[in-house]
N, C-alpha and C positions, 0 to 999 in steps of 0.2 A: 401056537398061542391063539386063543379066541379073539375075534374082532369085537370091538365095543365102541360105543359112542355115548356121550352125555352132553346134551345141549340145554341151556337154560339160564336161570338167574343165579348170580354169584355175588357173595359178600365177603369182604375181609375187613374186620375191625380189629385194630391193635393199639398198643399204648404209645405208638410213635406220634410225632408231629403230624398234623394234617398235611397230606401229600406223600407221607411215608418214604423217608429217605432210603429205606431198605430197597425200594424199587429203583432208586436213582444212583446214589453213591454206594449202596450195598452195605451200609452201616446204620444201625438203629440210632435214633436221636429223638428226644433229648437224653434218653436213658441208654445205658450200654448193653441192654438186653431187650428182647422183643417177646411179647406175649399177647394172646387174644383169641379170636375165633375166626374160622373160615366156614363157609357153608354154601350149599347149592340146592336149589329147587330144580329137579330134572324135568323140564317140559317135554323133552323127547329123548329117549335113550334105550339102548339095548346092550346086553352082554351075551354074546353068542346068539341064541334064539330067545333069550329071556327079555321081556319088555320091562324097562326100568322107568317108564314115563310116570310122572306124578309123585315120585319118591323124593323126600328131603334127606339130606345128610349134613352134619355139622361136625367140626373138629375143634377142640380147644388145644392150644399149643403154648409152649414156653421154650425160648432159646436163651441160654445164659449169656450169649454174646451175639455177634452177627450170625445170621442164618448159615452162611457158608462155612462157619467155623464148627457147625454141627453140635452134637450132644444134646439135641432138643428132645423135649417131652411132647407126647401127643395122646389125646384121649378122644375117642370117636363115638358119635351118636348117630344112629340110623333110625329112620321113621319106623315106629312100631307096626304100622300098617303094611310094611313090606312083607311079602311072602318069603318062605324059606329059600326058593331059588333066587329071588331078588336080593335077599340078604347076602347069600353066598357070592353072587355075581358082583354086587357093589363092593363087598369087602375085598374081593380079588383086585378090583380096580384101585381102591384106596391103598392097598398094600404096596402098589407099585410093581407087583410081580407079573402083570400082564401088559406092560408097556404104558405109554402115556408119559411124556417127558416130565410134566409137573409132579406126578405121583411118584415117579422113579426118584426124582430129586428129593422130595419130602421124605421118602423112605430112607434115603441115604443120610440126610442131615438130622432126622428126628428118630433115632433108634430106640428111644426109651418109651415103649408102648405102655400106656396106663389103662388100657382096657377098652372094650366096646360095649355100648348099651343100646338096647332096642327100646325106644321110648317115644312118647308123643313129641312132635316138633311143630310149634306154631310158626308159620312163615308168612310175613307180609312184606311186600317189596314193590317199590315204584322208583325205578332208576331215573326217569325224567324229572321227578319231583325231589330226588335225592332223599327219599324217605324209606325207611325199612324198620322192621322189628322182627327179631328172631328169638324165640323162647324155647328152652329145653327145661321144663319144670324140674327143679331140684338139682340142676347141674350148671346151667348157663343162661344168660340173657344179654341181649344187646339191642340198642335202638339208635337209628341214624336219622339225622336232620341235616338240612342244607347248611353250608358255611354262611357266615354273615359278613356283609361289608361294614367296616368300621369307618366313620361313626354313624352311617345312615341306618344301619340295622336291616338293610335290604338283603334278600337272598343273593349269595354269590354263586357263580357257576364256574367250575374249573374242570376241564377234561384233559386227561393225560393219555397220550397215545404211545404205545410201545410195539412197533411193528415186528420186532423180533422177540417179543415176550413169550414166556412159556406158561405163565399163569393166566394172563389176559392180554389182549392187544390194545384195548381201550377201556378206560374206567372213568366214572364220575367221582370226583373227590368230594367227600362230605365229612361230617364230624360224628363220631360216636358219642352221643350224649350220655349213654349208659353202656358199660362193658363189664360184665361180671362173670367170673367162673367160680363155681362153688363145689365142683366135683373133686377129682384127684389133682387137678391143676387149678389153683386159686388165684384170683386177681380181682381188682375193683378199680375201674378207671372212669373218668368223665371228661368230655371235651377233647377226645383224642382222634386218631385217624379212622376214616371209613372209606373203603373202595366199594363201589357198586358197578357191576358189569354184567353183560350178557356174553356167555362163553360157549364154545363148543370144543370139548376134548375128545380125542379118540386114542386108540392104542398106538397110532402113529405120531401123536403129539397134538399140540394146540392148533385148531383150524381157525377159530375166531374168538 
């Protein structure tokens, strides 16, 4: 099995309450299903001898119930600027066939593959300010802003640590002010959950 690494900026925006109970109780809320977008800007990465640095990827997902109950849908978007070796390596990682606990789990619980698209991905990310914007023209878009303190309107800061996490070990909680999927997986939400994190995944599992 080839060795690989992806280190960089990570976002998960979904239709759950801000702080995402899927990460805590394991059950979505306030809805009985979970859907949204995950994505990553690879600041440093390799697949075998192929450099993956600078590539973006995004995936739209829908789970009809809790994630661990499975039967999820997934649609994948890869940066159009990726070369053929980069595309092949990244898709091997995302498929869960070359290790990496998070990707192995997603492959198991989201068996309904809705396709892969090589498209432009606009990525803007500032974890410290809890601000982000990810756009896949024609397919998906999301924007993140800080939580607000009621009634003062000041920015709120909440950090969640998950020492044994397989997706991330620490994330900034924010709100998805826009969350749209217009491809094979369709949704349209406002004021829902956003996770912003810096992560490092390898074929052995999550490092940070």
